[in-house]
SEGUVEX-163575 format. One record per residue (C-alpha): y, z, x; residue number from 1; residue in one letter. Coordinates in steps of 0.1 Angstrom, whole numbers. Layout:
BEGIN
    py    pz    px lotor kolpa
     Y     Z     X   NUM     a
...
//
This chain:
BEGIN
    py    pz    px lotor kolpa
   274  -969  -488     1     x
   275 -1003  -506     2     x
   303 -1008  -531     3     x
   296 -1027  -564     4     x
   316 -1058  -573     5     x
   318 -1059  -611     6     x
   330 -1085  -635     7     x
   364 -1072  -648     8     x
   378 -1076  -683     9     x
   393 -1111  -684    10     x
   406 -1112  -720    11     x
   407 -1093  -753    12     x
   380 -1115  -769    13     x
   360 -1125  -738    14     x
   327 -1107  -731    15     x
   309 -1133  -710    16     x
   319 -1155  -681    17     x
   302 -1182  -661    18     x
   297 -1176  -624    19     x
   312 -1206  -606    20     x
   313 -1212  -569    21     x
   309 -1184  -544    22     x
   337 -1187  -519    23     x
   319 -1164  -494    24     x
   283 -1162  -483    25     x
   262 -1131  -476    26     x
   272 -1115  -443    27     x
   307 -1130  -443    28     x
   336 -1107  -435    29     x
   361 -1103  -463    30     x
   397 -1090  -465    31     x
   414 -1070  -493    32     x
   422 -1093  -522    33     x
   404 -1122  -506    34     x
   388 -1144  -533    35     x
   350 -1141  -533    36     x
   338 -1160  -564    37     x
   352 -1182  -592    38     x
   348 -1169  -628    39     x
   349 -1195  -656    40     x
   361 -1184  -690    41     x
   369 -1204  -721    42     x
   405 -1204  -710    43     x
   406 -1209  -673    44     x
   388 -1207  -639    45     x
   398 -1175  -622    46     x
   391 -1160  -588    47     x
   376 -1125  -584    48     x
   390 -1109  -552    49     x
   375 -1083  -530    50     x
   388 -1048  -536    51     x
   382 -1037  -500    52     x
   381 -1051  -465    53     x
   346 -1053  -450    54     x
   315 -1075  -455    55     x
   298 -1092  -484    56     x
   263 -1076  -482    57     x
   244 -1092  -510    58     x
   250 -1116  -539    59     x
   232 -1104  -570    60     x
   241 -1131  -595    61     x
   245 -1165  -576    62     x
   252 -1185  -608    63     x
   249 -1186  -645    64     x
   262 -1163  -673    65     x
   273 -1128  -667    66     x
   289 -1101  -689    67     x
   320 -1081  -684    68     x
   309 -1050  -663    69     x
   279 -1067  -647    70     x
   275 -1061  -609    71     x
   275 -1095  -592    72     x
   276 -1084  -555    73     x
   275 -1056  -531    74     x
   302 -1050  -505    75     x
   303 -1028  -473    76     x
   337 -1014  -466    77     x
   354 -1013  -432    78     x
   359 -1036  -403    79     x
   331 -1017  -384    80     x
   306 -1028  -410    81     x
   312 -1064  -401    82     x
   309 -1058  -363    83     x
   278 -1036  -366    84     x
   260 -1062  -388    85     x
   261 -1089  -360    86     x
   230 -1089  -337    87     x
   236 -1080  -300    88     x
   239 -1109  -276    89     x
   240 -1111  -238    90     x
   267 -1137  -239    91     x
   290 -1152  -265    92     x
   272 -1180  -285    93     x
   286 -1215  -279    94     x
   307 -1230  -306    95     x
   285 -1251  -330    96     x
   287 -1288  -322    97     x
   260 -1303  -344    98     x
   262 -1315  -379    99     x
   236 -1289  -389   100     x
   256 -1260  -375   101     x
   286 -1272  -395   102     x
   265 -1274  -426   103     x
   251 -1238  -421   104     x
   286 -1224  -422   105     x
   302 -1246  -449   106     x
   276 -1256  -473   107     x
   274 -1234  -504   108     x
   238 -1222  -513   109     x
   237 -1240  -546   110     x
   249 -1272  -529   111     x
   223 -1269  -501   112     x
   194 -1264  -526   113     x
   205 -1294  -547   114     x
   209 -1316  -516   115     x
   175 -1307  -503   116     x
   160 -1315  -537   117     x
   177 -1349  -537   118     x
   167 -1356  -501   119     x
   203 -1359  -488   120     x
   215 -1342  -456   121     x
   241 -1317  -469   122     x
   261 -1322  -436   123     x
   268 -1358  -445   124     x
   286 -1349  -478   125     x
   324 -1344  -477   126     x
   333 -1310  -490   127     x
   361 -1304  -515   128     x
   359 -1266  -516   129     x
   381 -1240  -498   130     x
   380 -1246  -460   131     x
   361 -1279  -465   132     x
   330 -1262  -480   133     x
   305 -1285  -497   134     x
   302 -1275  -533   135     x
   274 -1282  -558   136     x
   298 -1307  -576   137     x
   302 -1326  -542   138     x
   264 -1331  -540   139     x
   262 -1342  -577   140     x
   288 -1368  -570   141     x
   269 -1380  -539   142     x
   237 -1382  -558   143     x
   253 -1401  -586   144     x
   271 -1426  -563   145     x
   253 -1459  -558   146     x
   240 -1466  -523   147     x
   261 -1490  -502   148     x
   245 -1525  -498   149     x
   230 -1533  -464   150     x
   249 -1558  -443   151     x
   236 -1594  -446   152     x
   238 -1625  -425   153     x
   259 -1654  -438   154     x
   238 -1679  -458   155     x
   243 -1712  -473   156     x
   262 -1713  -506   157     x
   240 -1708  -536   158     x
   246 -1715  -573   159     x
   260 -1686  -593   160     x
   234 -1660  -603   161     x
   226 -1656  -640   162     x
   241 -1625  -657   163     x
   222 -1593  -651   164     x
   197 -1585  -677   165     x
   201 -1553  -697   166     x
   173 -1535  -679   167     x
   193 -1535  -647   168     x
   222 -1516  -661   169     x
   226 -1480  -648   170     x
   240 -1447  -662   171     x
   255 -1419  -641   172     x
   245 -1385  -656   173     x
   268 -1357  -644   174     x
   266 -1322  -658   175     x
   296 -1308  -676   176     x
   315 -1282  -656   177     x
   314 -1247  -672   178     x
   351 -1249  -680   179     x
   347 -1283  -696   180     x
   318 -1269  -718   181     x
   340 -1240  -729   182     x
   369 -1264  -737   183     x
   346 -1286  -758   184     x
   334 -1255  -777   185     x
   369 -1243  -785   186     x
   382 -1277  -796   187     x
   352 -1282  -819   188     x
   357 -1247  -834   189     x
   394 -1255  -840   190     x
   386 -1286  -859   191     x
   358 -1269  -880   192     x
   376 -1237  -888   193     x
   411 -1248  -897   194     x
   426 -1271  -923   195     x
   445 -1291  -897   196     x
   470 -1318  -906   197     x
   496 -1336  -884   198     x
   531 -1347  -893   199     x
   552 -1371  -871   200     x
   589 -1377  -863   201     x
   609 -1391  -834   202     x
   639 -1379  -814   203     x
   667 -1397  -796   204     x
   667 -1381  -762   205     x
   700 -1397  -751   206     x
   721 -1365  -752   207     x
   696 -1344  -734   208     x
   693 -1370  -707   209     x
   731 -1372  -704   210     x
   733 -1334  -700   211     x
   706 -1334  -674   212     x
   723 -1362  -655   213     x
   757 -1345  -657   214     x
   747 -1309  -649   215     x
   713 -1313  -632   216     x
   727 -1311  -597   217     x
   748 -1281  -604   218     x
   719 -1264  -622   219     x
   696 -1270  -592   220     x
   722 -1258  -567   221     x
   727 -1226  -587   222     x
   692 -1217  -596   223     x
   670 -1237  -571   224     x
   652 -1254  -601   225     x
   653 -1288  -617   226     x
   666 -1289  -653   227     x
   636 -1303  -672   228     x
   630 -1313  -707   229     x
   607 -1284  -715   230     x
   633 -1257  -716   231     x
   653 -1277  -743   232     x
   621 -1279  -764   233     x
   612 -1242  -759   234     x
   647 -1233  -771   235     x
   645 -1257  -800   236     x
   610 -1244  -810   237     x
   622 -1207  -810   238     x
   652 -1215  -832   239     x
   630 -1235  -856   240     x
   604 -1207  -858   241     x
   631 -1182  -866   242     x
   641 -1204  -896   243     x
   606 -1212  -907   244     x
   584 -1182  -899   245     x
   552 -1197  -915   246     x
   547 -1216  -882   247     x
   549 -1183  -862   248     x
   520 -1167  -880   249     x
   483 -1163  -881   250     x
   455 -1155  -905   251     x
   436 -1122  -902   252     x
   409 -1120  -928   253     x
   427 -1123  -961   254     x
   461 -1114  -947   255     x
   489 -1135  -932   256     x
   505 -1119  -901   257     x
   541 -1130  -894   258     x
   551 -1125  -858   259     x
   586 -1112  -852   260     x
   584 -1121  -815   261     x
   582 -1155  -799   262     x
   555 -1160  -772   263     x
   554 -1197  -765   264     x
   523 -1212  -749   265     x
   529 -1242  -726   266     x
   499 -1265  -719   267     x
   495 -1270  -682   268     x
   471 -1294  -665   269     x
   447 -1275  -642   270     x
   425 -1302  -628   271     x
   394 -1296  -649   272     x
   414 -1293  -682   273     x
   444 -1279  -698   274     x
   452 -1242  -699   275     x
   479 -1225  -719   276     x
   498 -1197  -702   277     x
   523 -1180  -724   278     x
   561 -1175  -720   279     x
   567 -1140  -733   280     x
   597 -1133  -755   281     x
   610 -1168  -750   282     x
   639 -1161  -774   283     x
   654 -1136  -749   284     x
   652 -1160  -719   285     x
   679 -1184  -705   286     x
   670 -1220  -698   287     x
   669 -1212  -661   288     x
   645 -1184  -667   289     x
   623 -1206  -688   290     x
   623 -1233  -662   291     x
   614 -1207  -635   292     x
   585 -1194  -656   293     x
   571 -1229  -662   294     x
   574 -1239  -625   295     x
   556 -1207  -615   296     x
   528 -1213  -641   297     x
   523 -1249  -628   298     x
   519 -1237  -592   299     x
   495 -1209  -600   300     x
   473 -1229  -624   301     x
   467 -1255  -597   302     x
   459 -1227  -572   303     x
   437 -1209  -598   304     x
   459 -1178  -594   305     x
   468 -1175  -631   306     x
   461 -1141  -646   307     x
   438 -1137  -677   308     x
   465 -1117  -696   309     x
   489 -1146  -691   310     x
   467 -1168  -712   311     x
   465 -1145  -742   312     x
   486 -1137  -773   313     x
   508 -1168  -778   314     x
   523 -1174  -812   315     x
   530 -1212  -809   316     x
   521 -1239  -784   317     x
   539 -1269  -769   318     x
   520 -1297  -752   319     x
   535 -1327  -734   320     x
   512 -1357  -733   321     x
   542 -1378  -723   322     x
   538 -1368  -686   323     x
   505 -1388  -687   324     x
   521 -1417  -706   325     x
   510 -1409  -741   326     x
   531 -1425  -768   327     x
   516 -1406  -797   328     x
   488 -1382  -805   329     x
   476 -1355  -829   330     x
   474 -1323  -808   331     x
   447 -1298  -817   332     x
   456 -1263  -828   333     x
   451 -1234  -804   334     x
   436 -1207  -828   335     x
   446 -1182  -841   336     x
   480 -1200  -839   337     x
   488 -1222  -868   338     x
   512 -1247  -851   339     x
   514 -1269  -820   340     x
   541 -1293  -810   341     x
   532 -1325  -792   342     x
   558 -1342  -770   343     x
   553 -1378  -758   344     x
   567 -1404  -734   345     x
   603 -1414  -736   346     x
   605 -1451  -743   347     x
   636 -1473  -748   348     x
   633 -1492  -780   349     x
   656 -1507  -807   350     x
   667 -1484  -835   351     x
   692 -1485  -863   352     x
   723 -1464  -856   353     x
   755 -1463  -876   354     x
   746 -1497  -892   355     x
   738 -1514  -860   356     x
   706 -1520  -839   357     x
   709 -1503  -805   358     x
   684 -1496  -778   359     x
   679 -1458  -773   360     x
   655 -1436  -753   361     x
   632 -1424  -780   362     x
   604 -1398  -780   363     x
   577 -1395  -807   364     x
   570 -1359  -818   365     x
   539 -1346  -835   366     x
   534 -1313  -852   367     x
   498 -1302  -860   368     x
   496 -1272  -884   369     x
   471 -1252  -904   370     x
   475 -1262  -940   371     x
   459 -1230  -952   372     x
   492 -1211  -947   373     x
   517 -1239  -938   374     x
   527 -1263  -966   375     x
   537 -1299  -959   376     x
   574 -1291  -968   377     x
   576 -1264  -942   378     x
   559 -1285  -915   379     x
   582 -1315  -922   380     x
   613 -1293  -922   381     x
   603 -1276  -890   382     x
   598 -1309  -872   383     x
   630 -1323  -886   384     x
   648 -1292  -873   385     x
   634 -1298  -838   386     x
   647 -1334  -840   387     x
   682 -1323  -850   388     x
   684 -1297  -822   389     x
   672 -1321  -795   390     x
   694 -1350  -806   391     x
   724 -1326  -805   392     x
   716 -1299  -779   393     x
   750 -1283  -783   394     x
   734 -1267  -814   395     x
   710 -1249  -791   396     x
   739 -1231  -774   397     x
   757 -1224  -806   398     x
   725 -1216  -825   399     x
   735 -1236  -855   400     x
//
């Protein structure tokens, strides 16, 4: 009897998902917990695993939108199902050696249709999917790429050609990925539905850098982790939120809800865009535990193994554009949160200190906040507190 593969609940406010790439084709053998298809939500791209070992009998929704609870495929349980489905043969079939045979086994259906429509052999397109599979995005890139010029025989030198006329210019049109569309929708909604303002400050990172240099090796030896900057900022944010609770709140209708717990979202690059997994009860974790959680998030986001529940329920967010070289920015709120801290690149520059001009490693800080419930005084005080704690990290240990 065929088993139904249904779209599971993937978030408290998510009722629809986008069907991404199918990682298995009809007739393929599958193992328990083996990923079958990618589901794209407004928070991340997730993999839907097989609940049983057996065979993928039929794909009911190859692509497009689907709702939570929809049946997207039928499975047949048991290893015997896979064996019985193969036609009887007098002798083992020889291993495929042609390009077309490779294409049959590694070209996703959507990619094959698009390649045929464009008149491009699918087998000639490098695959970026699992196991080298050719995905629809690979075909789109191949279609958009300009053709290589044909080889020409050397000719006599000619005068320079005139500039190309405007009619010869080209545009490459590439569809947005489902995740990019969802990110665009959420960012636009955040700008339209909040009274967002940003305040700025800077922090001397000298003492934190000295601590990392002095104790980094011992920290790594004991915990097997590098002592990063983020754990210092998570600790500083938690302490500042405890002192200024307006930044650890949200609006529900006509009420303000003040959270008495500290679930800190950390923006992590996932290839197609940033996702924000949440460190639960960050106030109860040591710096080593915080670093371990962040490292685990980074690995699983890249592998698309992050769980939907790990992306929900944060009370405040930290984003670090500095890892990409950003010197300053105005980070966008992550509703319903009312505050987000932006970290930036550390740059040595001259500053006035104790009546003298000295060169110090400085980081620009930015706090975006929802002015509907956070006043400027509270926002400025919060960011100033972050600066004080980072410039003298002993305060973090003493909680003063």
